KOLRO-163058 format. One record per atom (N, C-alpha, C): atom name; residue number from 1; x, z negated, y; chain. Coordinates in steps of 0.02 Angstrom, whole numbers, plus 32768, in hexadecimal, padded with zeros to 4 digits. Layout:
REM residues N
(doro 'CA'; NUM; (X; Z; Y); 'A'),
...
REM end
This chain:
REM residues 79
(doro 'N'; 1; (107B; F5B9; FF39); 'A'),
(doro 'CA'; 1; (103F; F599; FF20); 'A'),
(doro 'C'; 1; (1032; F5B2; FED9); 'A'),
(doro 'N'; 2; (1019; F586; FEB0); 'A'),
(doro 'CA'; 2; (100B; F597; FE6B); 'A'),
(doro 'C'; 2; (0FCB; F5BF; FE66); 'A'),
(doro 'N'; 3; (0FCB; F5F3; FE3E); 'A'),
(doro 'CA'; 3; (0F8F; F61B; FE34); 'A'),
(doro 'C'; 3; (0F64; F5FA; FDFF); 'A'),
(doro 'N'; 4; (0F24; F60A; FDFF); 'A'),
(doro 'CA'; 4; (0EF6; F5EF; FDCE); 'A'),
(doro 'C'; 4; (0EFF; F613; FD8C); 'A'),
(doro 'N'; 5; (0EE9; F5F2; FD57); 'A'),
(doro 'CA'; 5; (0EF0; F60F; FD14); 'A'),
(doro 'C'; 5; (0EB7; F63F; FD07); 'A'),
(doro 'N'; 6; (0EC7; F67B; FCF1); 'A'),
(doro 'CA'; 6; (0E96; F6AD; FCDF); 'A'),
(doro 'C'; 6; (0E9E; F6BD; FC95); 'A'),
(doro 'N'; 7; (0E6E; F6AA; FC6A); 'A'),
(doro 'CA'; 7; (0E76; F6B4; FC22); 'A'),
(doro 'C'; 7; (0E76; F6FD; FC0D); 'A'),
(doro 'N'; 8; (0E5E; F72A; FC39); 'A'),
(doro 'CA'; 8; (0E5B; F771; FC27); 'A'),
(doro 'C'; 8; (0E9F; F793; FC2F); 'A'),
(doro 'N'; 9; (0ECC; F776; FC56); 'A'),
(doro 'CA'; 9; (0F0E; F794; FC61); 'A'),
(doro 'C'; 9; (0F3F; F775; FC2F); 'A'),
(doro 'N'; 10; (0F5E; F7A0; FC07); 'A'),
(doro 'CA'; 10; (0F8C; F787; FBD4); 'A'),
(doro 'C'; 10; (0FD1; F77A; FBF3); 'A'),
(doro 'N'; 11; (0FF5; F74B; FBD6); 'A'),
(doro 'CA'; 11; (1038; F73D; FBED); 'A'),
(doro 'C'; 11; (103D; F706; FC21); 'A'),
(doro 'N'; 12; (1005; F6EF; FC3C); 'A'),
(doro 'CA'; 12; (1007; F6BA; FC6E); 'A'),
(doro 'C'; 12; (0FFF; F674; FC4F); 'A'),
(doro 'N'; 13; (0FE9; F671; FC11); 'A'),
(doro 'CA'; 13; (0FDD; F630; FBF2); 'A'),
(doro 'C'; 13; (101E; F60E; FBDF); 'A'),
(doro 'N'; 14; (101B; F5CB; FBDA); 'A'),
(doro 'CA'; 14; (1054; F5A4; FBC6); 'A'),
(doro 'C'; 14; (1044; F583; FB84); 'A'),
(doro 'N'; 15; (1076; F57E; FB5A); 'A'),
(doro 'CA'; 15; (106B; F55B; FB1B); 'A'),
(doro 'C'; 15; (1070; F50F; FB28); 'A'),
(doro 'N'; 16; (1058; F4E9; FAF7); 'A'),
(doro 'CA'; 16; (105C; F4A1; FAFD); 'A'),
(doro 'C'; 16; (10A4; F489; FAFC); 'A'),
(doro 'N'; 17; (10CF; F4AD; FAD8); 'A'),
(doro 'CA'; 17; (1115; F49A; FAD4); 'A'),
(doro 'C'; 17; (1138; F4A5; FB17); 'A'),
(doro 'N'; 18; (1125; F4DA; FB3B); 'A'),
(doro 'CA'; 18; (1142; F4E5; FB7D); 'A'),
(doro 'C'; 18; (112E; F4AE; FBAD); 'A'),
(doro 'N'; 19; (10EF; F499; FBA9); 'A'),
(doro 'CA'; 19; (10D8; F462; FBD4); 'A'),
(doro 'C'; 19; (10FC; F422; FBC3); 'A'),
(doro 'N'; 20; (1105; F414; FB83); 'A'),
(doro 'CA'; 20; (1129; F3D7; FB6E); 'A'),
(doro 'C'; 20; (1172; F3DA; FB85); 'A'),
(doro 'N'; 21; (1191; F414; FB80); 'A'),
(doro 'CA'; 21; (11D6; F41C; FB96); 'A'),
(doro 'C'; 21; (11DC; F410; FBE1); 'A'),
(doro 'N'; 22; (11AA; F424; FC07); 'A'),
(doro 'CA'; 22; (11AA; F418; FC4F); 'A'),
(doro 'C'; 22; (11A3; F3CE; FC5F); 'A'),
(doro 'N'; 23; (117B; F3AA; FC39); 'A'),
(doro 'CA'; 23; (1170; F363; FC46); 'A'),
(doro 'C'; 23; (11A5; F336; FC28); 'A'),
(doro 'N'; 24; (11CE; F34F; FBFB); 'A'),
(doro 'CA'; 24; (11FD; F324; FBD7); 'A'),
(doro 'C'; 24; (122E; F2FF; FC04); 'A'),
(doro 'N'; 25; (1249; F31B; FC39); 'A'),
(doro 'CA'; 25; (1276; F2F4; FC64); 'A'),
(doro 'C'; 25; (1253; F2B8; FC85); 'A'),
(doro 'N'; 26; (1212; F2BC; FC8E); 'A'),
(doro 'CA'; 26; (11ED; F284; FCAC); 'A'),
(doro 'C'; 26; (11DA; F250; FC78); 'A'),
(doro 'N'; 27; (11CF; F266; FC39); 'A'),
(doro 'CA'; 27; (11BC; F237; FC04); 'A'),
(doro 'C'; 27; (11F9; F216; FBE4); 'A'),
(doro 'N'; 28; (1232; F237; FBE4); 'A'),
(doro 'CA'; 28; (126E; F21E; FBC2); 'A'),
(doro 'C'; 28; (12AA; F227; FBF0); 'A'),
(doro 'N'; 29; (12AC; F203; FC29); 'A'),
(doro 'CA'; 29; (12E3; F20C; FC5A); 'A'),
(doro 'C'; 29; (1325; F1EF; FC41); 'A'),
(doro 'N'; 30; (135B; F20F; FC55); 'A'),
(doro 'CA'; 30; (139E; F1F7; FC42); 'A'),
(doro 'C'; 30; (13AD; F1B7; FC68); 'A'),
(doro 'N'; 31; (13C8; F187; FC44); 'A'),
(doro 'CA'; 31; (13DE; F149; FC64); 'A'),
(doro 'C'; 31; (13A7; F118; FC74); 'A'),
(doro 'N'; 32; (1369; F127; FC65); 'A'),
(doro 'CA'; 32; (1331; F0F9; FC73); 'A'),
(doro 'C'; 32; (1316; F0DF; FC31); 'A'),
(doro 'N'; 33; (1339; F0AD; FC14); 'A'),
(doro 'CA'; 33; (1325; F092; FBD4); 'A'),
(doro 'C'; 33; (12E3; F06D; FBD8); 'A'),
(doro 'N'; 34; (12D3; F052; FC13); 'A'),
(doro 'CA'; 34; (1293; F02F; FC1A); 'A'),
(doro 'C'; 34; (1259; F05F; FC14); 'A'),
(doro 'N'; 35; (125F; F09A; FC31); 'A'),
(doro 'CA'; 35; (122A; F0CC; FC2B); 'A'),
(doro 'C'; 35; (1226; F0E8; FBE4); 'A'),
(doro 'N'; 36; (125E; F0F1; FBC4); 'A'),
(doro 'CA'; 36; (125E; F109; FB7F); 'A'),
(doro 'C'; 36; (123C; F0D6; FB52); 'A'),
(doro 'N'; 37; (124A; F096; FB5E); 'A'),
(doro 'CA'; 37; (122A; F061; FB36); 'A'),
(doro 'C'; 37; (11DF; F062; FB41); 'A'),
(doro 'N'; 38; (11C9; F06D; FB7E); 'A'),
(doro 'CA'; 38; (1181; F070; FB8C); 'A'),
(doro 'C'; 38; (1160; F0AB; FB69); 'A'),
(doro 'N'; 39; (1181; F0E4; FB68); 'A'),
(doro 'CA'; 39; (1165; F11F; FB46); 'A'),
(doro 'C'; 39; (115F; F113; FAFC); 'A'),
(doro 'N'; 40; (1193; F0F5; FADD); 'A'),
(doro 'CA'; 40; (1190; F0E7; FA95); 'A'),
(doro 'C'; 40; (115A; F0B3; FA87); 'A'),
(doro 'N'; 41; (1155; F07F; FAB0); 'A'),
(doro 'CA'; 41; (1122; F04D; FAA7); 'A'),
(doro 'C'; 41; (10DC; F06B; FAAE); 'A'),
(doro 'N'; 42; (10D2; F097; FADE); 'A'),
(doro 'CA'; 42; (1091; F0B7; FAE7); 'A'),
(doro 'C'; 42; (107F; F0E2; FAAA); 'A'),
(doro 'N'; 43; (10AF; F106; FA8F); 'A'),
(doro 'CA'; 43; (10A2; F12F; FA53); 'A'),
(doro 'C'; 43; (1091; F104; FA17); 'A'),
(doro 'N'; 44; (10B5; F0CC; FA0F); 'A'),
(doro 'CA'; 44; (10A6; F09E; F9D7); 'A'),
(doro 'C'; 44; (1061; F07F; F9DE); 'A'),
(doro 'N'; 45; (104F; F06B; FA1B); 'A'),
(doro 'CA'; 45; (100C; F04F; FA25); 'A'),
(doro 'C'; 45; (0FD6; F083; FA1B); 'A'),
(doro 'N'; 46; (0FE3; F0C1; FA2D); 'A'),
(doro 'CA'; 46; (0FB3; F0F7; FA22); 'A'),
(doro 'C'; 46; (0FA9; F102; F9D7); 'A'),
(doro 'N'; 47; (0FDF; F101; F9B1); 'A'),
(doro 'CA'; 47; (0FD9; F109; F968); 'A'),
(doro 'C'; 47; (0FB4; F0CE; F94A); 'A'),
(doro 'N'; 48; (0FC2; F091; F961); 'A'),
(doro 'CA'; 48; (0F9F; F056; F947); 'A'),
(doro 'C'; 48; (0F55; F059; F956); 'A'),
(doro 'N'; 49; (0F43; F072; F990); 'A'),
(doro 'CA'; 49; (0EFC; F079; F9A2); 'A'),
(doro 'C'; 49; (0ED9; F0AC; F975); 'A'),
(doro 'N'; 50; (0EFB; F0E3; F966); 'A'),
(doro 'CA'; 50; (0EDE; F115; F939); 'A'),
(doro 'C'; 50; (0ED3; F0F8; F8F3); 'A'),
(doro 'N'; 51; (0F02; F0D1; F8DB); 'A'),
(doro 'CA'; 51; (0EFB; F0B1; F899); 'A'),
(doro 'C'; 51; (0EC3; F07E; F89A); 'A'),
(doro 'N'; 52; (0EBE; F058; F8D0); 'A'),
(doro 'CA'; 52; (0E89; F025; F8D4); 'A'),
(doro 'C'; 52; (0E44; F045; F8D5); 'A'),
(doro 'N'; 53; (0E3E; F07E; F8F7); 'A'),
(doro 'CA'; 53; (0DFD; F0A1; F8FA); 'A'),
(doro 'C'; 53; (0DE6; F0B6; F8B4); 'A'),
(doro 'N'; 54; (0E15; F0C7; F889); 'A'),
(doro 'CA'; 54; (0E04; F0DB; F845); 'A'),
(doro 'C'; 54; (0DED; F09F; F81C); 'A'),
(doro 'N'; 55; (0E0D; F065; F825); 'A'),
(doro 'CA'; 55; (0DFF; F02C; F7FA); 'A'),
(doro 'C'; 55; (0DC7; EFFE; F813); 'A'),
(doro 'N'; 56; (0DB3; F003; F851); 'A'),
(doro 'CA'; 56; (0D80; EFD6; F86C); 'A'),
(doro 'C'; 56; (0D3D; EFDC; F846); 'A'),
(doro 'N'; 57; (0D24; F017; F835); 'A'),
(doro 'CA'; 57; (0CE6; F019; F80E); 'A'),
(doro 'C'; 57; (0CEA; EFF5; F7CB); 'A'),
(doro 'N'; 58; (0D23; EFF8; F7A9); 'A'),
(doro 'CA'; 58; (0D2B; EFD4; F76A); 'A'),
(doro 'C'; 58; (0D2B; EF88; F775); 'A'),
(doro 'N'; 59; (0D4A; EF73; F7AB); 'A'),
(doro 'CA'; 59; (0D4A; EF2B; F7BB); 'A'),
(doro 'C'; 59; (0D03; EF14; F7CB); 'A'),
(doro 'N'; 60; (0CDD; EF3B; F7F1); 'A'),
(doro 'CA'; 60; (0C97; EF2A; F7FF); 'A'),
(doro 'C'; 60; (0C6F; EF25; F7BF); 'A'),
(doro 'N'; 61; (0C7B; EF52; F78F); 'A'),
(doro 'CA'; 61; (0C57; EF4F; F750); 'A'),
(doro 'C'; 61; (0C64; EF0D; F72C); 'A'),
(doro 'N'; 62; (0CA2; EEF8; F72A); 'A'),
(doro 'CA'; 62; (0CB3; EEB9; F709); 'A'),
(doro 'C'; 62; (0C92; EE7E; F72C); 'A'),
(doro 'N'; 63; (0C8F; EE7F; F76E); 'A'),
(doro 'CA'; 63; (0C70; EE48; F794); 'A'),
(doro 'C'; 63; (0C25; EE46; F785); 'A'),
(doro 'N'; 64; (0C05; EE80; F786); 'A'),
(doro 'CA'; 64; (0BBD; EE82; F778); 'A'),
(doro 'C'; 64; (0BAE; EE6C; F731); 'A'),
(doro 'N'; 65; (0BD7; EE82; F701); 'A'),
(doro 'CA'; 65; (0BCE; EE6D; F6BC); 'A'),
(doro 'C'; 65; (0BD7; EE22; F6B4); 'A'),
(doro 'N'; 66; (0C05; EE04; F6D9); 'A'),
(doro 'CA'; 66; (0C10; EDBC; F6D5); 'A'),
(doro 'C'; 66; (0BD6; ED96; F6F3); 'A'),
(doro 'N'; 67; (0BB4; EDB2; F725); 'A'),
(doro 'CA'; 67; (0B7B; ED91; F744); 'A'),
(doro 'C'; 67; (0B3B; ED98; F71B); 'A'),
(doro 'N'; 68; (0B39; EDC8; F6EE); 'A'),
(doro 'CA'; 68; (0AFE; EDD5; F6C6); 'A'),
(doro 'C'; 68; (0AFE; EDA6; F68A); 'A'),
(doro 'N'; 69; (0AE2; ED6A; F693); 'A'),
(doro 'CA'; 69; (0AE0; ED38; F65E); 'A'),
(doro 'C'; 69; (0A98; ED31; F647); 'A'),
(doro 'N'; 70; (0A8E; ED36; F606); 'A'),
(doro 'CA'; 70; (0A4A; ED2E; F5EB); 'A'),
(doro 'C'; 70; (0A49; ECF1; F5BD); 'A'),
(doro 'N'; 71; (0A0C; ECDA; F5AD); 'A'),
(doro 'CA'; 71; (0A04; ECA1; F580); 'A'),
(doro 'C'; 71; (0A18; ECB3; F538); 'A'),
(doro 'N'; 72; (0A18; EC82; F50B); 'A'),
(doro 'CA'; 72; (0A2D; EC8E; F4C6); 'A'),
(doro 'C'; 72; (09FB; ECB9; F4A0); 'A'),
(doro 'N'; 73; (09BA; ECB7; F4B3); 'A'),
(doro 'CA'; 73; (0989; ECDF; F490); 'A'),
(doro 'C'; 73; (097B; ED22; F4B4); 'A'),
(doro 'N'; 74; (09A4; ED33; F4E5); 'A'),
(doro 'CA'; 74; (099B; ED72; F508); 'A'),
(doro 'C'; 74; (096E; ED6E; F544); 'A'),
(doro 'N'; 75; (0950; ED33; F552); 'A'),
(doro 'CA'; 75; (0924; ED2C; F58B); 'A'),
(doro 'C'; 75; (094B; ED0B; F5C4); 'A'),
(doro 'N'; 76; (093A; ED1E; F600); 'A'),
(doro 'CA'; 76; (095B; ED01; F63A); 'A'),
(doro 'C'; 76; (0938; ECC0; F64C); 'A'),
(doro 'N'; 77; (095E; EC8C; F657); 'A'),
(doro 'CA'; 77; (0941; EC4C; F66A); 'A'),
(doro 'C'; 77; (092A; EC4C; F6B2); 'A'),
(doro 'N'; 78; (08F1; EC2C; F6C0); 'A'),
(doro 'CA'; 78; (08D5; EC27; F703); 'A'),
(doro 'C'; 78; (08DA; EBDF; F71A); 'A'),
(doro 'N'; 79; (08F1; EBD5; F757); 'A'),
(doro 'CA'; 79; (08F6; EB91; F771); 'A'),
(doro 'C'; 79; (08B4; EB79; F78C); 'A'),
REM end
């Protein structure tokens, strides 16, 4: 049975690289090109989502600026 993690005891912790090395056979299995394709696709979509999160506020600014139409003399027309 696995013991619980105690932060006060040194030498029991695992690095992130050790955890990744343990998971690598499951994320990148030999001979399973379909799973490798899915992992690559998931990483690309994750990167695209991060990029979209950065640019969405700028896109919203442009949309709001386009909707902000005033009259020629600076007054807003009322219907």
